C-alpha positions in Angstrom: -45.1 52.3 28.3 -42.3 52.4 31.2 -41.2 49.8 33.0 -40.8 50.3 37.1 -37.3 51.5 36.9 -38.4 53.9 34.4 -37.0 52.8 31.2 -38.9 51.9 28.3 -40.1 48.6 27.6 -39.3 46.5 24.8 -40.1 48.3 22.0 -37.3 50.9 22.4 -35.3 50.9 25.6 -32.8 48.6 24.0 -32.5 50.8 21.2 -32.2 53.6 23.0 -29.6 52.6 25.2 -27.4 51.0 22.5 -27.2 54.1 21.0 -26.4 56.3 24.0 -23.4 53.4 24.9 -22.0 54.1 21.2 -22.0 57.9 21.2 -20.3 57.7 24.6 -17.7 54.9 23.4 -17.3 56.3 19.8 -13.9 56.4 19.8 -13.1 53.2 21.4 -15.6 51.5 19.3 -13.6 53.3 16.0 -10.5 52.1 17.3 -11.6 48.3 17.7 -12.7 48.1 14.3 -9.7 49.8 12.8 -8.0 47.5 14.7 -10.0 44.5 13.6 -9.7 46.0 10.0 -6.3 46.1 10.2 -5.5 42.8 11.4 -7.8 40.9 8.9 -6.3 42.5 6.3 -2.6 41.9 7.6 -3.6 38.4 7.6 -5.1 37.9 4.5 -2.5 39.9 2.4 0.0 37.8 4.2 -1.5 34.7 3.3 -2.4 35.4 -0.1 1.7 35.9 -0.8 2.9 33.0 1.1 0.1 30.6 0.7 0.3 28.7 3.9 -2.2 26.0 5.4 -5.8 26.9 6.0 -5.5 25.9 9.8 -2.5 28.9 10.5 -4.8 31.0 8.6 -7.4 30.7 11.3 -5.0 30.3 14.0 -3.5 33.8 12.4 -7.2 35.2 12.9 -7.8 34.1 16.5 -4.5 35.5 17.5 -5.7 38.7 16.5 -7.7 38.2 19.9 -4.9 38.0 21.7 -3.0 40.9 20.0 -5.7 43.2 20.6 -6.1 42.4 24.3 -2.4 42.4 24.9 -1.9 45.7 22.9 -4.3 47.6 24.6 -3.7 46.2 28.0 0.1 47.2 27.4 -1.2 51.1 26.3 -3.5 51.2 29.7 0.1 50.5 31.6 2.3 52.3 29.5 -0.3 55.8 30.2 -0.7 54.7 34.2 3.0 54.9 34.4 3.2 58.4 32.8 0.5 59.5 35.3 
């Protein structure tokens, strides 16, 4: 049964909307996932080699969030300069 705005109720509207969004943003989601996998792998390998303290390991994992937004913000700035 549809709601007033024409969307399906609780049964399938959320899932259908999520799938449509994922299809529209598939390359963005793929790049996000790839960045996360590479960052976590890099930090894990680094700390297996140097055996640093646990708090530093977690700080570098959290620094991945800052690195992600910084990298993509600078990428967008570079794209806007070339246009």
